[in-house]
N, C-alpha and C positions, 0 to 999 in steps of 0.2 A: 505416473512415471516415477520410478524409484528416485530417492534423493541423490544417489551416486550418479545416476544418468543425468539428472538436472544439473549437478555440479559440473559435469563434463561440458554441458552447453555453455557454462559461464566462464570457462577458462579462456585466457587470451588467445587470439588467433583462430578460434573455432568459428567457422561461418555459421550464421543464422539462416537455416533453410528449412524447407518443408520436410526433408528427410530427417533432420536432426531435431525438429521442434516438438515432436511428441503428439499426444492425444488431441482430439478436436477441441476439448474444453480447456486445454492448457493455455495459460496466459502467454506462454512462449510460442504459441502457434504462429505460422508465417503471416506476414502482413498481406492484406488484400491488394496492396500496392505492388506486391511482387508477382511476377509471372514466370512460372517455372524456376523459382528460386533466384530470379534476377530482378533487380540488382541484389547482390549478396549484401547481407547486413551482419554486423558483428556487435555483440553486446559490449558495453563499456568495461574495460579491463582494469581500470584504476581503483583507487581507494577513496577518492574524494566524492562524497555524495552530491556536492554542489555541481559537479561536472557531469553527473548522470543526466541523460536526456529523457529517458522514459522510465516508467515504473519497472519495466523488464530489466533495465540496467541496474536499478536498485536491488531488485530481486536476485539478479546474478551476483551482485556483491555479497549479499547475505549467504548465498549458496557456497561461495568460495571460502567464507570465514567461519560459518557456524558448524558445530559438530553435528553428526547425523541425528542424535536424539533430539536436539533442538529443532532441526529441520523437519523431522517427523511430526513434532508437535505443531510447528508453524504452518506447514503445508497440509496437514491432515484434516480430516473431517470425521465425524462420528459414524459408527456402524459401517455401512457400505458406501459412505460418503455421498449418498443421494442428495442431501440438502446442499452440499457443496457444489455438486454438478448442476443442480437446478438453479442455484444462485448465479453461477457463472453463465448459464444459458440465458437467464433473465437479464443479466447485465449486458450480455452480448446483443440482445434484441433491441436495446435502446439506440436511437439514432438522433444525431443533432441535425436539424433542418434549418438551413440558413434562411433568413428573411430578407429579401431584396427590397430596395427602395424604402428603407425604414430609417428614420432620423436616429442617429446614434450619438448625437452631441451630448446628451445627458444620459449616462448609463450608470447603473449600480447593481451590484450583486448582493447588496444588503437585504436583510429580511427580518422577520420577527419569529420568536419562539416563545410560546406561552405569554404573549403580550410584551416581551422584552426585545429590544433591538439587537440584531446581530450584524456585524460587519461582513460576515461570510456565511453562506448557508451550510455551515459545517458544525459538527459536534464530535469531540473525541470520545468515542464510545468505550465502555468498559472492556478491556482485554486483559485476560489473566496471564500471570507469570511473565510479565514483560522483563523482569529482572533476569530471566533465563537467557535473554538475548543481549542484554547490556546492563551492567550494574547501574542502579539509579534511574532506570528507564521510566518508571512511573513519575518520578519527580521531573524528568526532562519533558515528558508529555504535558504535565501540568504547567510547566514554565512556558512551553510553546503555546499552549491554549491561552494562558493569561496574557502573553504578549500579543496574540492575535485577537484577543477579546472574544473568544468563543468558549462554550462550555466544555468542561472536562469531567468525565465520570470515572471514578476509580473503581476497579473491580474488587469484588470480595476475595478474589484469588490473587490480589496484588502481593508483591514481594516486599512492600514497604508499608509502614504504619501511616494512617491518614495524617497524623500530626507531622510526620516527616515530609510528606508530599506537599502539604499546604503551608508549611512554615515560611513566613516572610513573603508569600505571594499575594498579589492584589486580586484575590478571588472574591466574587460576589457572595457565594454561599460556601459553607464548609460542612 
């Protein structure tokens, strides 16, 4: 779906429906909880990321504020975008299956990576040109990773020097 059409979806007051949602692989596709577009859903129209409820809300915010060239880079994939389509299809195939009658008094999502403990099963992977979307974005990602105690990997296509990103942070490796 073209960036301009996606931005139209994100504008305040535009209902979220099967007719406006776009392609089958679009993250803005209608929810399976909707039947014939009912109940109608609207994307968050504000500016505060903390008030967004879904990833689609955050995406809609980005579409309202980023210029077309930045959206093309952010939303695009290489060549005919086959890898992008396959990744979205593979992620859509995952299902969470609830386990009934299981003791949940002691729960943890902590794990290990290369023999080191992680409080969350997450890593901030290298993403290039973050500064295209927000000044100092690589530093912000590194700060968030350090605060959460998870790994951050800086891209070779970063808009900031490694020394700027790591300065003063409590990082295990530099």
